[in-house]
All heavy atoms as an XYZ file, in Angstrom:
934
protein
N       1.691     21.790     -0.943
C       2.387     22.355      0.197
C       3.351     23.425     -0.307
O       3.680     23.455     -1.489
C       3.171     21.269      0.946
C       2.367     20.068      1.420
S       1.200     20.406      2.736
C       2.282     20.828      4.076
N       3.789     24.264      0.601
C       4.817     25.236      0.235
C       5.766     25.439      1.403
O       5.431     25.186      2.545
C       4.200     26.565     -0.209
C       3.534     27.312      0.932
O       2.769     26.677      1.683
O       3.772     28.517      1.076
N       6.978     25.836      1.064
C       7.989     26.178      2.066
C       8.844     27.290      1.490
O       8.482     27.903      0.474
C       8.814     24.948      2.485
C       9.638     24.345      1.360
O       9.756     24.967      0.284
O      10.192     23.253      1.559
N       9.995     27.542      2.081
C      10.856     28.641      1.642
C      11.342     28.478      0.204
O      11.673     29.448     -0.457
C      12.039     28.800      2.594
C      12.972     27.600      2.635
C      14.136     27.837      3.581
C      15.046     26.665      3.714
N      15.404     25.926      2.558
N      11.369     27.227     -0.300
C      11.833     26.960     -1.662
C      10.712     26.980     -2.696
O      10.966     26.823     -3.877
C      12.557     25.609     -1.718
C      13.813     25.601     -0.862
O      14.512     26.624     -0.827
O      14.081     24.565     -0.226
N       9.461     27.118     -2.248
C       8.339     27.154     -3.179
C       7.342     26.042     -2.911
O       7.278     25.496     -1.814
N       6.579     25.707     -3.921
C       5.523     24.707     -3.790
C       6.024     23.309     -4.162
O       6.905     23.157     -4.987
C       4.338     25.074     -4.691
C       3.578     26.259     -4.164
C       3.921     27.551     -4.545
C       2.531     26.089     -3.273
C       3.234     28.647     -4.044
C       1.843     27.169     -2.771
C       2.193     28.448     -3.162
O       1.526     29.520     -2.654
N       5.427     22.319     -3.527
C       5.737     20.928     -3.832
C       4.525     20.068     -3.506
O       3.641     20.493     -2.761
C       6.972     20.441     -3.065
C       6.806     20.469     -1.564
C       6.387     19.338     -0.877
C       7.082     21.622     -0.842
C       6.237     19.359      0.502
C       6.937     21.646      0.542
C       6.514     20.509      1.207
N       4.471     18.894     -4.093
C       3.413     17.941     -3.793
C       3.817     17.085     -2.604
O       4.992     16.821     -2.372
C       3.128     17.051     -5.005
C       2.539     17.761     -6.209
C       2.417     16.794     -7.380
C       1.187     18.365     -5.886
N       2.841     16.641     -1.888
C       3.001     15.851     -0.674
C       2.274     14.540     -0.938
O       1.049     14.515     -0.990
C       2.343     16.658      0.445
C       2.605     16.268      1.848
C       3.790     16.611      2.471
C       1.630     15.611      2.591
C       4.003     16.303      3.803
C       1.845     15.301      3.918
C       3.028     15.647      4.510
O       3.243     15.341      5.832
N       3.004     13.459     -1.174
C       2.415     12.186     -1.577
C       2.436     11.212     -0.405
O       3.487     10.903      0.144
C       3.206     11.622     -2.766
C       2.699     10.358     -3.425
C       1.276     10.529     -3.934
C       3.622      9.972     -4.568
N       1.251     10.722     -0.042
C       1.115      9.809      1.086
C       0.313      8.596      0.628
O      -0.809      8.734      0.170
C       0.398     10.511      2.237
C       0.429      9.724      3.526
O       1.033      8.641      3.563
O      -0.143     10.212      4.522
N       0.891      7.417      0.739
C       0.205      6.197      0.323
C       0.898      4.979      0.874
O       1.355      4.130      0.124
N       0.994      4.910      2.201
C       1.767      3.826      2.803
C       0.954      2.570      3.118
O       1.494      1.611      3.629
C       2.499      4.304      4.049
C       1.566      4.843      5.120
O       0.345      4.615      5.033
O       2.068      5.500      6.050
N      -0.341      2.556      2.804
C      -1.123      1.340      3.003
C      -0.551      0.250      2.099
O      -0.122      0.525      0.981
C      -2.594      1.587      2.680
N      -0.546     -0.980      2.573
C       0.077     -2.070      1.812
C      -0.514     -2.191      0.413
O       0.187     -2.515     -0.537
C      -0.037     -3.399      2.567
C      -1.432     -3.911      2.676
C      -2.312     -3.683      3.692
C      -2.132     -4.707      1.721
N      -3.512     -4.287      3.433
C      -3.428     -4.930      2.221
C      -1.791     -5.261      0.493
C      -4.386     -5.669      1.546
C      -2.748     -6.004     -0.187
C      -4.028     -6.205      0.338
N      -1.813     -1.894      0.275
C      -2.441     -2.045     -1.034
C      -2.257     -0.817     -1.924
O      -2.754     -0.799     -3.051
C      -3.923     -2.372     -0.881
C      -4.681     -1.315     -0.113
O      -4.109     -0.550      0.651
N      -5.974     -1.269     -0.298
N      -1.523      0.175     -1.453
C      -1.260      1.384     -2.237
C       0.221      1.570     -2.545
O       0.611      2.529     -3.198
C      -1.756      2.622     -1.487
C      -3.230      2.656     -1.252
C      -3.926      3.060     -2.508
N      -5.334      3.240     -2.264
C      -6.258      2.911     -3.132
N      -5.918      2.377     -4.287
N      -7.510      3.097     -2.862
N       1.059      0.672     -2.096
C       2.503      0.842     -2.228
C       2.949      1.003     -3.675
O       3.658      1.955     -4.008
C       3.244     -0.344     -1.578
O       2.887     -0.409     -0.196
C       4.740     -0.201     -1.706
N       2.567      0.100     -4.533
C       3.048      0.112     -5.917
C       2.599      1.386     -6.632
O       3.405      2.068     -7.277
C       2.589     -1.146     -6.689
C       3.132     -2.413     -6.018
C       3.011     -1.072     -8.150
C       4.647     -2.483     -5.913
N       1.311      1.722     -6.525
C       0.850      2.923     -7.230
C       1.464      4.187     -6.635
O       1.767      5.124     -7.375
C      -0.673      3.011     -7.256
C      -1.321      3.256     -5.924
C      -2.837      3.155     -5.978
O      -3.384      2.498     -6.878
O      -3.462      3.749     -5.089
N       1.709      4.214     -5.337
C       2.332      5.375     -4.719
C       3.748      5.565     -5.259
O       4.144      6.684     -5.610
C       2.370      5.224     -3.181
O       1.033      5.083     -2.705
C       3.031      6.415     -2.525
N       4.506      4.494     -5.337
C       5.870      4.573     -5.863
C       5.844      4.978     -7.338
O       6.654      5.801     -7.780
C       6.624      3.243     -5.647
C       7.949      3.229     -6.380
C       6.820      2.990     -4.152
N       4.912      4.434     -8.100
C       4.801      4.809     -9.515
C       4.466      6.296     -9.659
O       5.027      6.981    -10.523
C       3.757      3.948    -10.224
C       4.227      2.537    -10.497
C       3.158      1.748    -11.233
C       3.650      0.360    -11.589
N       2.642     -0.397    -12.349
N       3.545      6.807     -8.852
C       3.216      8.237     -8.874
C       4.452      9.063     -8.564
O       4.764     10.041     -9.246
C       2.131      8.585     -7.856
C       0.745      8.176     -8.232
C      -0.181      7.882     -7.245
C       0.335      8.081     -9.549
C      -1.465      7.506     -7.562
C      -0.960      7.706     -9.885
C      -1.864      7.421     -8.881
N       5.161      8.666     -7.517
C       6.363      9.401     -7.101
C       7.395      9.440     -8.230
O       7.944     10.501     -8.549
C       6.959      8.771     -5.843
C       8.275      9.390     -5.459
C       8.315     10.612     -4.804
C       9.476      8.765     -5.777
C       9.519     11.203     -4.472
C      10.685      9.343     -5.448
C      10.698     10.564     -4.789
O      11.899     11.140     -4.469
N       7.661      8.282     -8.820
C       8.655      8.226     -9.893
C       8.233      9.060    -11.100
O       9.045      9.771    -11.691
C       8.917      6.778    -10.299
C       9.602      5.912     -9.244
C       9.653      4.454     -9.700
C      10.988      6.435     -8.918
N       6.967      9.001    -11.467
C       6.483      9.771    -12.611
C       6.593     11.274    -12.339
O       7.041     12.036    -13.210
C       5.034      9.394    -12.923
N       6.209     11.697    -11.158
C       6.291     13.128    -10.816
C       7.742     13.598    -10.777
O       8.080     14.676    -11.277
C       5.599     13.389     -9.475
C       4.076     13.207     -9.476
C       3.544     13.194     -8.051
C       3.398     14.288    -10.298
N       8.604     12.773    -10.196
C      10.026     13.132    -10.104
C      10.646     13.223    -11.502
O      11.369     14.170    -11.802
C      10.778     12.087     -9.255
O      10.193     12.055     -7.948
C      12.234     12.436     -9.117
N      10.351     12.250    -12.345
C      10.889     12.262    -13.707
C      10.382     13.455    -14.518
O      11.062     13.929    -15.427
C      10.547     10.952    -14.419
C      11.343      9.782    -13.883
C      10.930      8.471    -14.520
N      11.676      7.377    -13.899
C      11.191      6.163    -13.702
N       9.957      5.865    -14.079
N      11.919      5.238    -13.121
N       9.185     13.945    -14.168
C       8.623     15.108    -14.853
C       9.167     16.419    -14.273
O       8.795     17.495    -14.724
C       7.099     15.081    -14.758
N      10.040     16.299    -13.272
C      10.646     17.491    -12.683
C       9.763     18.211    -11.688
O      10.022     19.364    -11.327
N       8.720     17.553    -11.224
C       7.807     18.165    -10.250
C       8.312     17.857     -8.848
O       8.532     16.691     -8.508
C       6.374     17.623    -10.451
C       5.885     18.000    -11.855
C       5.438     18.142     -9.368
C       4.586     17.350    -12.251
N       8.517     18.874     -8.023
C       8.977     18.626     -6.657
C       7.908     17.863     -5.859
O       6.750     18.263     -5.820
C       9.189     20.023     -6.069
C       8.994     20.993     -7.173
C       8.338     20.284     -8.301
N       8.319     16.767     -5.254
C       7.378     15.937     -4.507
C       8.078     15.360     -3.284
O       9.242     14.977     -3.336
C       6.776     14.812     -5.407
C       7.862     13.927     -5.960
C       5.736     14.010     -4.667
N       7.351     15.322     -2.182
C       7.839     14.734     -0.942
C       7.044     13.455     -0.702
O       5.812     13.483     -0.673
C       7.652     15.710      0.227
C       8.110     15.146      1.543
C       9.461     15.113      1.869
C       7.200     14.640      2.455
C       9.889     14.583      3.081
C       7.622     14.111      3.666
C       8.967     14.090      3.963
O       9.389     13.563      5.154
N       7.727     12.334     -0.560
C       7.077     11.039     -0.359
C       7.085     10.687      1.124
O       8.149     10.468      1.723
C       7.799      9.957     -1.171
C       7.262      8.539     -1.059
C       5.795      8.462     -1.481
C       8.104      7.592     -1.891
N       5.901     10.635      1.703
C       5.756     10.264      3.117
C       6.138      8.792      3.282
O       5.800      7.961      2.444
C       4.289     10.468      3.576
C       3.823     11.893      3.310
C       4.116     10.100      5.044
C       4.635     12.951      4.001
N       6.840      8.470      4.358
C       7.243      7.089      4.673
C       8.086      6.464      3.567
O       8.014      5.257      3.314
C       6.019      6.210      4.960
C       5.186      6.643      6.141
C       5.858      6.415      7.484
O       6.940      5.801      7.533
O       5.298      6.856      8.492
N       8.918      7.260      2.917
C       9.729      6.763      1.804
C      10.611      5.583      2.224
O      10.686      4.575      1.517
C      10.583      7.885      1.232
N      11.269      5.699      3.377
C      12.143      4.605      3.822
C      11.344      3.338      4.133
O      11.785      2.229      3.836
C      12.965      5.027      5.044
C      13.973      6.082      4.739
N      15.077      5.844      3.944
C      14.038      7.388      5.085
C      15.783      6.944      3.831
N      15.170      7.907      4.506
N      10.167      3.516      4.702
C       9.335      2.359      5.021
C       8.847      1.681      3.747
O       8.823      0.448      3.653
C       8.137      2.783      5.893
O       8.646      3.435      7.064
C       7.303      1.600      6.305
N       8.460      2.480      2.753
C       8.033      1.899      1.478
C       9.189      1.174      0.797
O       8.999      0.096      0.225
C       7.459      2.981      0.566
C       6.143      3.617      1.034
C       5.740      4.748      0.101
C       5.045      2.593      1.152
N      10.378      1.744      0.873
C      11.547      1.075      0.297
C      11.807     -0.250      1.016
O      12.092     -1.267      0.372
C      12.767      1.985      0.381
N      11.696     -0.252      2.349
C      11.857     -1.498      3.104
C      10.797     -2.524      2.712
O      11.086     -3.722      2.600
C      11.785     -1.240      4.607
C      13.046     -0.620      5.166
O      14.076     -0.588      4.450
O      13.000     -0.158      6.326
N       9.575     -2.062      2.501
C       8.502     -2.978      2.110
C       8.819     -3.627      0.766
O       8.665     -4.839      0.595
C       7.174     -2.219      2.032
C       6.007     -3.093      1.666
C       4.710     -2.331      1.691
N       4.380     -1.987      3.066
C       3.529     -1.018      3.408
N       2.931     -0.303      2.482
N       3.294     -0.772      4.678
N       9.257     -2.831     -0.180
C       9.565     -3.370     -1.505
C      10.772     -4.301     -1.470
O      10.866     -5.231     -2.274
C       9.797     -2.228     -2.493
C       8.550     -1.391     -2.803
C       8.930     -0.171     -3.620
C       7.500     -2.219     -3.513
N      11.687     -4.072     -0.538
C      12.864     -4.932     -0.395
C      12.605     -6.102      0.560
O      13.514     -6.852      0.887
C      14.046     -4.104      0.113
N      11.360     -6.240      1.016
C      10.950     -7.285      1.952
C      11.721     -7.231      3.264
O      12.077     -8.243      3.845
C      11.060     -8.668      1.306
C      10.159     -8.842      0.107
C      10.227    -10.219     -0.516
O      11.046    -11.060     -0.079
O       9.447    -10.467     -1.448
N      11.965     -5.991      3.745
C      12.649     -5.802      5.027
C      11.775     -5.069      6.038
O      12.242     -4.721      7.110
C      13.949     -5.013      4.819
C      14.974     -5.747      3.984
C      16.323     -5.065      3.999
C      16.279     -3.739      3.275
N      17.590     -3.092      3.152
N      10.521     -4.828      5.692
C       9.619     -4.082      6.567
C       9.239     -4.919      7.788
O       9.042     -6.123      7.694
C       8.342     -3.724      5.798
C       7.310     -3.040      6.661
C       5.965     -2.889      5.967
O       5.703     -3.601      4.980
O       5.188     -2.061      6.433
N       9.140     -4.255      8.936
C       8.647     -4.903     10.138
C       7.132     -4.794     10.142
O       6.579     -3.721      9.899
C       9.218     -4.230     11.381
C      10.643     -4.584     11.625
C      11.708     -4.262     10.840
C      11.156     -5.335     12.704
N      12.859     -4.769     11.368
C      12.546     -5.424     12.522
C      10.578     -5.934     13.813
C      13.368     -6.104     13.411
C      11.401     -6.597     14.698
C      12.775     -6.684     14.489
N       6.459     -5.911     10.403
C       5.006     -5.946     10.474
C       4.630     -6.326     11.899
O       5.157     -7.295     12.448
C       4.430     -6.979      9.479
C       4.813     -6.585      8.050
C       2.912     -7.089      9.635
C       4.461     -7.630      7.008
N       3.737     -5.571     12.486
C       3.303     -5.843     13.854
C       2.281     -6.964     13.891
O       1.266     -6.922     13.195
N       2.557     -7.986     14.683
C       1.621     -9.098     14.861
C       0.749     -8.763     16.064
O       1.267     -8.544     17.160
C       2.360    -10.434     15.119
C       3.391    -10.726     14.023
C       1.360    -11.580     15.282
C       2.809    -10.939     12.654
N      -0.558     -8.702     15.858
C      -1.476     -8.394     16.952
C      -2.291     -9.631     17.281
O      -2.471    -10.516     16.445
C      -2.383     -7.183     16.608
C      -1.542     -5.918     16.478
C      -3.186     -7.420     15.352
N      -2.800     -9.709     18.512
C      -3.527    -10.910     18.943
C      -4.792    -11.159     18.124
O      -5.381    -10.234     17.554
C      -3.899    -10.592     20.395
C      -2.988     -9.502     20.819
C      -2.665     -8.729     19.585
N      -5.195    -12.426     18.097
C      -6.481    -12.769     17.481
C      -7.563    -11.932     18.165
O      -7.519    -11.691     19.366
C      -6.803    -14.255     17.681
C      -5.914    -15.142     16.823
O      -5.384    -14.659     15.801
O      -5.768    -16.331     17.178
N      -8.514    -11.482     17.386
C      -9.598    -10.661     17.935
C      -9.316     -9.169     17.856
O     -10.206     -8.363     18.071
N      -8.069     -8.797     17.563
C      -7.718     -7.384     17.396
C      -7.650     -7.113     15.901
O      -6.925     -7.800     15.176
C      -6.357     -7.053     18.054
C      -5.926     -5.637     17.725
C      -6.438     -7.266     19.553
N      -8.434     -6.142     15.442
C      -8.400     -5.805     14.022
C      -7.048     -5.169     13.698
O      -6.657     -4.195     14.346
C      -9.528     -4.840     13.679
C      -9.677     -4.609     12.205
S     -11.233     -3.825     11.852
C     -10.630     -2.347     11.095
N      -6.320     -5.700     12.732
C      -4.954     -5.226     12.467
C      -4.899     -3.909     11.684
O      -4.426     -3.840     10.560
C      -4.329     -6.380     11.692
C      -5.472     -7.044     11.020
C      -6.649     -6.875     11.928
N      -5.405     -2.863     12.302
C      -5.333     -1.524     11.716
C      -5.211     -0.522     12.860
O      -5.801     -0.713     13.923
C      -6.584     -1.231     10.894
N      -4.420      0.506     12.650
C      -4.238      1.561     13.658
C      -3.801      0.973     15.002
O      -4.336      1.292     16.044
C      -5.519      2.390     13.825
C      -6.059      2.889     12.511
C      -7.239      2.379     11.977
C      -5.359      3.845     11.779
C      -7.715      2.818     10.756
C      -5.830      4.288     10.557
C      -7.008      3.774     10.052
O      -7.471      4.213      8.853
N      -2.813      0.106     14.979
C      -2.364     -0.596     16.186
C      -1.046     -0.044     16.721
O      -0.284     -0.768     17.366
C      -2.233     -2.095     15.899
S      -3.814     -2.905     15.577
N      -0.772      1.226     16.470
C       0.491      1.815     16.916
C       0.707      1.647     18.417
O       1.825      1.455     18.881
C       0.543      3.309     16.568
C       0.615      3.603     15.100
C      -0.764      3.658     14.422
O      -1.800      3.493     15.105
O      -0.779      3.849     13.198
N      -0.373      1.711     19.199
C      -0.237      1.633     20.659
C       0.255      0.269     21.135
O       0.770      0.149     22.242
C      -1.565      1.969     21.340
O      -2.548      1.004     20.991
N       0.135     -0.755     20.305
C       0.629     -2.081     20.673
C       2.153     -2.166     20.547
O       2.762     -3.108     21.049
C       0.014     -3.159     19.772
C      -1.420     -3.452     20.075
C      -2.507     -2.774     19.608
C      -1.930     -4.478     20.918
N      -3.653     -3.328     20.098
C      -3.329     -4.381     20.904
C      -1.329     -5.477     21.668
C      -4.140     -5.240     21.624
C      -2.139     -6.337     22.380
C      -3.530     -6.207     22.360
N       2.752     -1.183     19.867
C       4.190     -1.224     19.587
C       4.846      0.105     19.959
O       5.308      0.850     19.093
C       4.431     -1.554     18.103
C       3.778     -2.833     17.691
C       2.500     -2.842     17.163
C       4.435     -4.036     17.871
C       1.880     -4.032     16.807
C       3.830     -5.230     17.521
C       2.541     -5.231     16.995
N       4.891      0.409     21.253
C       5.488      1.687     21.658
C       6.977      1.735     21.300
O       7.666      0.714     21.325
C       5.282      1.704     23.171
C       5.121      0.276     23.565
C       4.497     -0.405     22.379
N       7.422      2.903     20.917
C       8.825      3.136     20.560
C       9.278      2.349     19.330
O      10.469      2.116     19.152
C       9.754      2.843     21.743
C       9.366      3.616     22.970
O       9.066      4.806     22.891
N       9.330      2.955     24.104
N       8.344      1.913     18.507
C       8.659      1.204     17.261
C       8.046      2.004     16.118
O       7.058      2.705     16.300
C       8.041     -0.196     17.252
C       8.458     -1.074     18.398
C       9.645     -1.956     18.080
O      10.129     -1.900     16.942
O      10.064     -2.681     18.971
N       8.621      1.888     14.948
C       8.026      2.523     13.765
C       7.491      1.425     12.866
O       8.189      0.896     12.014
C       9.047      3.383     13.019
C       8.433      4.090     11.865
N       7.592      5.166     12.033
C       8.492      3.863     10.535
C       7.178      5.573     10.851
N       7.711      4.792      9.921
N       6.242      1.076     13.109
C       5.576      0.013     12.362
C       4.286      0.600     11.809
O       3.523      1.220     12.540
C       5.287     -1.202     13.265
C       6.602     -1.796     13.774
C       4.457     -2.244     12.533
C       6.455     -2.905     14.775
N       4.062      0.410     10.494
C       2.864      0.986      9.891
C       1.911     -0.072      9.351
O       0.845      0.257      8.851
C       3.218      1.987      8.768
C       3.931      1.299      7.610
C       4.014      3.147      9.313
C       4.077      2.161      6.370
N       2.285     -1.338      9.449
C       1.430     -2.399      8.937
C       1.298     -3.478     10.003
O       2.271     -3.794     10.695
C       2.021     -2.988      7.655
C       0.969     -3.579      6.739
O      -0.231     -3.545      7.093
O       1.331     -4.092      5.679
N       0.112     -4.049     10.116
C      -0.188     -5.001     11.183
C      -0.932     -6.192     10.602
O      -1.583     -6.088      9.571
C      -1.042     -4.326     12.266
C      -0.459     -3.005     12.685
C      -0.889     -1.825     12.102
C       0.558     -2.947     13.616
C      -0.324     -0.609     12.444
C       1.136     -1.744     13.968
C       0.686     -0.583     13.377
O       1.258      0.606     13.717
N      -0.850     -7.317     11.296
C      -1.573     -8.506     10.864
C      -1.799     -9.436     12.049
O      -1.143     -9.325     13.083
C      -0.811     -9.255      9.764
C       0.484     -9.910     10.232
S       1.362    -10.850      8.975
C       0.448    -12.371      8.965
N      -2.759    -10.317     11.901
C      -2.924    -11.444     12.812
C      -2.218    -12.621     12.162
O      -2.180    -12.713     10.933
C      -4.406    -11.797     12.996
C      -5.240    -10.623     13.466
O      -6.024    -10.094     12.708
N      -5.074    -10.215     14.704
N      -1.666    -13.506     12.965
C      -1.080    -14.711     12.384
C      -2.199    -15.557     11.778
O      -3.275    -15.663     12.354
C      -0.342    -15.529     13.444
C       1.014    -15.012     13.882
C       1.588    -15.900     14.981
C       1.979    -14.921     12.724
N      -1.972    -16.134     10.619
C      -3.010    -16.982     10.019
C      -3.210    -18.253     10.847
O      -2.319    -18.666     11.584
C      -2.447    -17.314      8.638
C      -0.990    -17.095      8.753
C      -0.768    -16.067      9.813
N      -4.386    -18.825     10.741
C      -4.661    -20.060     11.479
C      -3.905    -21.240     10.894
O      -3.436    -22.105     11.611
C      -6.168    -20.355     11.488
C      -6.932    -19.407     12.372
C      -7.691    -18.390     11.826
C      -6.871    -19.518     13.757
C      -8.386    -17.502     12.639
C      -7.542    -18.640     14.580
C      -8.310    -17.640     14.011
O      -8.976    -16.766     14.809
N      -3.792    -21.270      9.578
C      -3.101    -22.378      8.909
C      -1.618    -22.067      8.798
O      -1.228    -20.944      8.497
C      -3.680    -22.609      7.510
C      -5.148    -23.013      7.554
O      -5.544    -23.670      8.531
O      -5.882    -22.657      6.607
N      -0.816    -23.055      9.035
C       0.636    -22.957      8.860
C       1.295    -21.843      9.678
O       2.231    -21.189      9.224
C       0.982    -22.756      7.371
C       0.535    -23.922      6.512
O       0.596    -25.066      7.002
O       0.113    -23.678      5.365
N       0.818    -21.607     10.884
C       1.417    -20.570     11.740
C       2.896    -20.808     11.973
O       3.669    -19.874     12.082
C       0.708    -20.522     13.103
C      -0.604    -19.841     13.071
C      -1.177    -19.702     14.459
N      -2.404    -18.939     14.356
C      -2.943    -18.284     15.347
N      -2.384    -18.325     16.539
N      -4.044    -17.614     15.177
N       3.276    -22.059     12.049
C       4.662    -22.401     12.381
C       5.660    -21.825     11.381
O       6.781    -21.497     11.738
C       4.837    -23.927     12.476
C       4.037    -24.579     13.583
C       2.556    -24.746     13.236
O       2.209    -24.818     12.035
O       1.742    -24.775     14.169
N       5.254    -21.695     10.129
C       6.201    -21.190      9.131
C       6.505    -19.700      9.324
O       7.509    -19.209      8.846
C       5.721    -21.479      7.712
C       4.566    -20.645      7.228
C       4.216    -21.028      5.800
C       3.094    -20.152      5.275
N       2.706    -20.523      3.930
N       5.667    -18.987     10.059
C       5.902    -17.574     10.334
C       6.805    -17.361     11.546
O       7.470    -16.333     11.662
C       4.578    -16.835     10.580
C       3.763    -16.656      9.346
C       2.869    -17.635      8.934
C       3.887    -15.507      8.577
C       2.116    -17.475      7.786
C       3.144    -15.338      7.433
C       2.259    -16.325      7.029
N       6.811    -18.293     12.460
C       7.493    -18.116     13.744
C       8.982    -17.784     13.634
O       9.469    -16.941     14.389
C       7.258    -19.331     14.637
C       5.787    -19.585     14.996
C       5.672    -20.805     15.900
C       5.139    -18.367     15.609
N       9.747    -18.375     12.717
C      11.167    -18.014     12.639
C      11.406    -16.550     12.242
O      12.485    -16.016     12.449
C      11.726    -18.943     11.565
C      10.755    -20.054     11.439
C       9.426    -19.486     11.814
N      10.399    -15.898     11.692
C      10.545    -14.517     11.249
C      10.014    -13.511     12.271
O      10.058    -12.313     12.036
C       9.812    -14.314      9.916
C      10.296    -15.242      8.848
C       9.563    -16.371      8.517
C      11.498    -15.007      8.199
C      10.010    -17.250      7.539
C      11.952    -15.877      7.222
C      11.208    -17.000      6.895
N       9.506    -14.018     13.387
C       8.893    -13.151     14.400
C       9.889    -12.805     15.503
O      10.712    -13.622     15.888
C       7.682    -13.840     15.023
S       6.322    -14.122     13.870
N       9.783    -11.588     15.976
C      10.519    -11.140     17.159
C       9.457    -10.824     18.203
O       8.567    -10.016     17.958
C      11.354     -9.870     16.850
C      12.032     -9.359     18.100
C      12.363    -10.158     15.752
N       9.558    -11.466     19.343
C       8.514    -11.332     20.356
C       8.992    -10.443     21.491
O      10.147    -10.497     21.901
C       8.128    -12.701     20.911
C       7.673    -13.647     19.850
C       8.394    -14.655     19.294
C       6.408    -13.654     19.185
N       7.652    -15.287     18.335
C       6.437    -14.703     18.237
C       5.262    -12.882     19.292
C       5.351    -14.990     17.420
C       4.181    -13.177     18.462
C       4.237    -14.215     17.547
N       8.097     -9.631     22.009
C       8.377     -8.865     23.227
C       8.426     -9.838     24.396
O       7.763    -10.882     24.385
C       7.275     -7.845     23.516
C       7.232     -6.677     22.572
C       6.012     -6.187     22.118
C       8.387     -6.030     22.151
C       5.961     -5.095     21.275
C       8.337     -4.949     21.309
C       7.125     -4.485     20.874
O       7.068     -3.399     20.044
N       9.198     -9.494     25.415
C       9.179    -10.287     26.634
C       7.794    -10.170     27.264
O       7.169     -9.111     27.236
C      10.227     -9.778     27.638
C      11.645    -10.050     27.163
O      11.844    -11.007     26.396
O      12.547     -9.285     27.555
N       7.329    -11.278     27.816
C       6.031    -11.247     28.479
C       6.162    -10.557     29.818
O       7.154    -10.729     30.534
C       5.505    -12.660     28.695
C       5.116    -13.357     27.403
C       4.456    -14.685     27.663
O       3.290    -14.678     28.113
O       5.108    -15.706     27.424
N       5.160     -9.770     30.141
C       5.134     -9.097     31.439
C       4.683    -10.112     32.490
O       3.675    -10.812     32.299
C       4.146     -7.926     31.383
C       4.138     -7.085     32.624
C       3.204     -5.897     32.471
O       3.046     -5.377     31.353
O       2.628     -5.499     33.494
N       5.445    -10.211     33.560
C       5.119    -11.154     34.624
C       3.847    -10.701     35.343
O       3.746     -9.564     35.791
C       6.274    -11.264     35.615
C       6.080    -12.217     36.776
C       5.912    -13.654     36.270
C       7.251    -12.137     37.730
N       2.887    -11.588     35.430
C       1.629    -11.305     36.120
C       1.477    -12.349     37.206
O       1.659    -13.546     36.965
C       0.438    -11.365     35.145
C       0.607    -10.306     34.070
C      -0.877    -11.198     35.888
C      -0.429    -10.368     32.979
N       1.187    -11.888     38.420
C       1.009    -12.844     39.509
C      -0.079    -12.352     40.436
O      -0.409    -11.159     40.467
C       2.317    -13.030     40.286
C       2.791    -11.809     41.026
C       4.042    -12.103     41.821
C       4.368    -10.897     42.694
N       5.374    -11.192     43.680
N      -0.639    -13.274     41.192
C      -1.646    -12.925     42.187
C      -0.958    -12.334     43.416
O       0.139    -12.733     43.781
C      -2.454    -14.159     42.579
C      -3.311    -14.779     41.479
C      -3.950    -16.076     41.983
C      -4.375    -13.796     41.031
N      -1.638    -11.401     44.031
C      -1.098    -10.755     45.226
C      -1.621    -11.502     46.449
O      -2.796    -11.864     46.510
C      -1.556     -9.279     45.268
C      -1.080     -8.593     46.534
C      -1.085     -8.542     44.041
N      -0.730    -11.734     47.413
C      -1.170    -12.379     48.648
C      -1.934    -11.367     49.499
O      -1.847    -10.157     49.273
C       0.021    -12.905     49.453
O       0.805    -11.792     49.879
C       0.874    -13.866     48.620
N      -2.678    -11.866     50.466
C      -3.429    -10.972     51.349
C      -2.508     -9.980     52.047
O      -2.806     -8.801     52.172
C      -4.200    -11.781     52.392
C      -5.441    -12.459     51.829
C      -6.237    -13.164     52.903
O      -6.324    -12.648     54.050
O      -6.781    -14.231     52.602
N      -1.343    -10.465     52.476
C      -0.403     -9.607     53.184
C       0.111     -8.500     52.271
O       0.242     -7.349     52.668
C       0.757    -10.431     53.742
C       1.701     -9.637     54.591
C       2.684    -10.522     55.298
C       3.541     -9.657     56.201
N       4.299    -10.399     57.139
N       0.400     -8.824     51.008
C       0.880     -7.832     50.059
C      -0.194     -6.813     49.710
O       0.092     -5.668     49.388
C       1.372     -8.506     48.759
C       2.615     -9.344     48.943
C       2.933    -10.146     47.703
O       2.002    -10.635     47.018
O       4.144    -10.322     47.430
N      -1.456     -7.226     49.818
C      -2.574     -6.353     49.463
C      -2.949     -5.387     50.589
O      -3.671     -4.438     50.360
C      -3.788     -7.189     49.074
N      -2.460     -5.644     51.814
C      -2.800     -4.757     52.935
C      -2.236     -3.373     52.723
O      -1.089     -3.220     52.260
C      -2.226     -5.345     54.240
C      -2.912     -6.617     54.684
C      -2.244     -7.210     55.928
O      -1.328     -6.575     56.494
O      -2.652     -8.303     56.331
N      -3.036     -2.339     53.020
C      -2.520     -0.956     52.886
C      -1.363     -0.711     53.841
O      -1.327     -1.241     54.938
C      -3.714     -0.085     53.230
C      -4.799     -0.978     53.721
C      -4.382     -2.383     53.520
N      -0.428      0.078     53.420
C       0.757      0.353     54.256
C       0.661      1.707     54.872
O       0.086      2.614     54.467
C       2.028      0.242     53.415
C       2.224     -1.148     52.926
C       3.450     -1.284     52.084
C       3.523     -2.725     51.633
N       4.636     -3.082     50.890
């Protein structure tokens, strides 16, 4: 990439299985004096400090590219709750309020 200050590398590797190597690449490039911009730097730092928010999606939903399930949130990693020992995860979960769903009476359904 380039900008008014010159050229720099643009490093992107926020997948959970790429975190360690991405950080190692960033540190090596920085120590070598190469200008580099790390995408999602704060999120990667939170992940390494075990403070990252992970989106829990319903069973049957593949936990990838689920941004639409979490509007107005910055979450880049998703998972389904495991079948075994689900209870141990519950104290760490923050749940959205459930949307009230009800049946409409005939009178409410009449056009106005």
